C-alpha positions in Angstrom: 0.0 0.0 0.0 1.3 3.5 -0.9 2.0 5.9 1.9 1.3 9.1 0.0 -1.6 10.3 -2.1 -1.2 9.9 -5.9 0.4 12.8 -7.9 1.1 12.8 -11.6 4.7 12.2 -10.9 4.0 9.2 -8.8 1.4 7.8 -11.2 3.9 8.1 -14.1 7.1 7.5 -12.2 6.4 4.4 -10.2 6.9 1.3 -12.4 6.7 -2.4 -11.8 8.8 -4.7 -13.9 6.7 -7.7 -15.1 9.0 -9.8 -17.3 6.1 -11.7 -18.9 4.1 -8.6 -19.9 7.2 -6.7 -21.0 8.2 -9.7 -23.2 4.7 -9.8 -24.8 4.7 -6.0 -25.5 8.3 -6.1 -26.8 7.6 -9.0 -29.1 4.4 -7.4 -30.4 6.3 -4.2 -31.2 9.1 -6.2 -32.9 6.7 -8.1 -35.0 5.0 -4.9 -36.1 8.3 -3.3 -37.1 9.4 -6.5 -38.9 6.1 -6.4 -40.8 6.8 -2.8 -41.8 10.1 -3.8 -43.2 8.5 -6.6 -45.3 5.4 -4.7 -46.4 4.8 -4.7 -50.2 4.5 -0.9 -50.2 5.8 1.8 -47.9 3.8 1.7 -44.6 2.4 4.9 -43.2 4.5 6.2 -40.4 1.5 7.6 -38.5 0.0 4.1 -38.3 3.2 2.7 -36.8 3.3 5.6 -34.3 -0.3 4.9 -33.4 0.3 1.2 -32.8 3.4 1.6 -30.8 1.7 4.3 -28.7 -1.1 1.8 -28.0 1.5 -0.6 -26.6 2.9 2.2 -24.4 -0.6 2.9 -23.1 -1.0 -0.7 -22.2 2.3 -0.6 -20.3 1.2 2.6 -18.6 -2.1 1.0 -17.5 -0.6 -2.2 -16.3 2.9 -1.4 -15.1 3.0 2.2 -13.9 1.9 3.8 -10.7 -1.6 3.9 -12.2 -1.9 0.1 -11.6 -0.4 0.4 -8.1 -2.8 3.2 -7.0 -5.8 1.5 -8.7 -6.0 -0.9 -5.8 -6.3 2.1 -3.4 -8.5 4.7 -5.1 -11.5 4.1 -7.4 -10.7 7.2 -9.4 -7.4 5.8 -10.4 -8.9 2.5 -11.2 -11.4 4.1 -13.5 -8.5 5.8 -15.4 -6.8 2.4 -15.7 -10.0 0.9 -17.1 -10.5 3.7 -19.6 -7.0 3.2 -20.9 -7.6 -0.5 -21.3 -11.1 -0.4 -22.8 -10.9 2.7 -25.0 -7.5 4.4 -25.5 -5.2 1.4 -26.0 -7.6 -0.5 -28.4 -8.2 2.7 -30.4 -4.5 3.4 -30.9 -3.7 -0.2 -31.7 -6.5 -0.5 -34.2 -5.5 2.7 -36.0 -2.2 0.9 -36.5 -4.1 -1.5 -38.8 -2.0 -4.6 -37.8 -4.1 -7.0 -39.9 -3.7 -4.9 -43.0 0.0 -4.8 -42.3 0.1 -8.6 -41.9 -1.6 -9.0 -45.3 0.9 -6.7 -46.9 3.9 -8.4 -45.3 2.9 -12.0 -45.7 3.7 -14.5 -48.4 0.9 -15.3 -50.9 0.1 -18.6 -49.1 0.0 -16.9 -45.7 -2.1 -14.1 -47.2 -4.7 -16.6 -48.5 -4.9 -18.4 -45.2 -5.4 -15.1 -43.4 -8.1 -14.1 -45.9 -9.9 -17.3 -45.2 -9.9 -16.5 -41.5 -11.2 -13.0 -42.1 -14.0 -14.3 -44.3 -15.0 -17.1 -41.9 -18.4 -17.2 -40.1 -17.0 -16.7 -36.6 -15.1 -13.6 -37.8 -18.1 -12.2 -39.5 -20.0 -12.6 -36.3 -17.3 -11.1 -34.0 -16.8 -8.1 -36.3 -20.5 -7.1 -36.3 -21.0 -3.9 -34.3 -23.9 -5.4 -32.4 -21.7 -8.2 -31.1 -19.0 -5.9 -29.9 -21.5 -3.5 -28.4 -23.3 -6.4 -26.6 -20.0 -7.6 -25.1 -19.0 -4.0 -24.2 -22.3 -3.5 -22.4 -22.2 -6.7 -20.5 -18.6 -6.2 -19.3 -19.0 -2.5 -18.3 -22.3 -3.0 -16.4 -21.5 -6.4 -14.9 -18.1 -5.4 -13.5 -19.3 -2.1 -12.1 -22.8 -2.8 -10.9 -22.4 -6.2 -9.4 -20.1 -7.9 -6.8 -17.6 -8.8 -9.6 -15.7 -5.6 -9.1 -15.2 -6.1 -5.4 -14.3 -9.7 -5.9 -11.7 -8.7 -8.5 -10.1 -6.3 -6.1 -9.6 -9.2 -3.6 -8.5 -11.9 -6.2 -5.5 -11.2 -8.5 -6.5 -13.9 -11.0 -10.0 -12.5 -11.3 -8.5 -9.0 -11.5 -6.3 -10.1 -14.4 -9.3 -11.6 -16.2 -11.2 -8.4 -15.7 -8.4 -6.4 -17.3 -8.3 -8.8 -20.3 -12.1 -8.6 -20.6 -11.9 -4.8 -20.8 -9.2 -4.8 -23.4 -10.6 -7.4 -25.7 -14.2 -6.2 -25.6 -13.0 -2.7 -26.2 -11.1 -4.0 -29.2 -14.0 -5.9 -30.6 -16.3 -3.0 -30.1 -14.0 -0.5 -31.9 -12.8 -2.8 -34.6 -15.8 -2.3 -37.0 -16.2 1.4 -36.0 -12.7 2.4 -36.9 -12.6 -0.1 -39.9 -8.8 0.5 -40.3 -8.4 -3.3 -41.0 -10.3 -5.2 -43.7 -13.5 -6.6 -42.1 -16.6 -8.0 -43.7 -19.2 -5.3 -44.4 -18.1 -2.4 -42.2 -20.9 -0.2 -41.0 -21.5 3.3 -42.5 -20.6 6.5 -40.9 -24.1 7.2 -39.4 -24.2 3.6 -37.9 -20.7 4.0 -36.4 -21.7 7.3 -34.8 -24.9 5.8 -33.4 -23.0 2.8 -31.9 -20.6 5.3 -30.2 -23.4 7.3 -28.7 -24.9 4.1 -27.4 -21.6 3.2 -25.8 -21.4 6.6 -24.1 -24.9 6.0 -22.7 -23.8 2.6 -21.3 -20.8 4.2 -19.6 -22.9 7.0 -18.2 -24.9 4.4 -16.1 -22.0 3.4 -13.7 -20.8 6.9 -13.8 -24.1 8.2 -12.6 -24.1 5.5 -9.9 -20.7 6.7 -8.7 -21.8 10.3 -8.7 -25.1 10.0 -6.9 -24.7 6.9 -4.6 -24.5 8.1 -1.0 -22.7 5.0 0.1 -19.3 3.7 -0.8 -20.0 0.9 -3.3 -16.8 -1.0 -2.9 -15.8 -1.5 0.8 -12.4 -2.6 -0.3 -11.4 1.0 -0.8 -12.3 2.3 2.7 -9.1 1.3 4.4 -6.7 2.4 1.6 -8.5 5.7 1.2 -8.4 6.3 5.0 -4.6 5.6 5.0 -4.2 8.2 2.2 -6.3 10.7 4.1 -8.8 10.7 1.3 -12.6 10.4 1.5 -13.6 7.1 -0.2 -17.0 8.6 -1.1 -15.6 11.8 -2.5 -13.1 9.7 -4.5 -16.0 7.6 -5.8 -17.7 10.8 -7.0 -14.5 11.8 -8.7 -14.4 8.4 -10.5 -17.9 9.1 -11.8 -16.8 12.5 -13.2 -13.7 10.9 -14.8 -15.8 8.2 -16.4 -18.1 10.8 -17.9 -15.6 13.4 -19.0 -12.5 11.3 -20.0 -14.7 8.6 -21.6 -16.6 11.4 -23.4 -13.4 13.0 -24.7 -12.2 9.7 -26.2 -15.6 9.0 -27.7 -15.7 12.5 -29.1 -12.3 12.1 -30.8 -13.5 8.8 -32.3 -16.7 10.6 -33.6 -14.6 13.3 -35.2 -12.3 10.8 -36.9 -15.3 8.8 -38.2 -16.8 12.0 -39.6 -13.6 13.0 -41.3 -13.1 9.5 -42.7 -16.6 9.6 -44.1 -15.9 13.0 -45.8 -12.6 11.7 -47.3 -14.3 8.5 -48.5 -17.1 10.6 -50.2 -14.5 12.8 -51.8 -12.7 9.8 -53.2 -15.9 8.4 -54.5 -16.7 11.7 -56.2 -13.3 11.7 -57.8 -13.9 8.2 -59.2 -17.3 9.2 -60.5 -15.6 12.3 -62.2 -12.9 10.1 -63.8 -15.6 7.7 -65.1 -17.6 10.6 -66.6 -14.4 11.9 -68.2 -13.8 8.6 -69.9 -17.4 8.3 -71.0 -17.7 11.8 -72.5 -14.2 12.4 -73.6 -14.3 15.8 -71.8 -13.4 16.8 -68.3 -16.4 17.0 -66.0 -15.4 20.5 -64.9 -15.3 21.7 -68.5 -18.8 20.2 -69.1 -20.1 21.9 -65.9 -18.8 25.3 -67.1 -20.7 25.2 -70.4 
């Protein structure tokens, strides 16, 4: 248990070395860079930066002082969960690792990967409704039942909870970002609607934290007292963080989706103009000016 209240310096400066997790993160980064070197065409640097930043966010959530203070203050635990369920998946998916794997693979491996992507289980898992259902179940079950308290007292269950946050966040955001090739990605309006629905889901536990007059998780009473912090006030802070920080990430996603839709429409218009040019033998702009 920490003897001092959390500060930004302590949250970012206290690190735990977990050889297994560091090995996984390092190997994942190495494979991605190796894929960039083997890609059939130059790979966008911004995608690589995004993917590697996602790995850094995972390390920040699981190895830094955030993870240590998460067992003492609910507000810090909420930050950790937001990193795992939203920010890390978002950055990793923008890195388009599946698209990179297709570009870097041999023809045989590419065909095998294409078969997996077109399989029935993959079509089911990449449907927005499936990702949203899992996201809803995990967020509400872990925050509104005894699962959260039990996970605080059992390290194995705690690790499973973290895995559930990360993978459900990834499955939820995968079809919405559509950076990787998936069967029948939803349109911009549908993506925006799913995001708004997810914000509504997150607002439920946030509202409970804000307006509940009792500390929901007794586990935090002793650590908060040792840090000279009110557990109930910290619970209310957690509610605000879930609303504000979660809303900011969702807002960024909504802006990206809107911009992507605009760029896609512009590319479609350019293709239509080129087709019209070939059909008429005259530039479309010249025809429009007559």
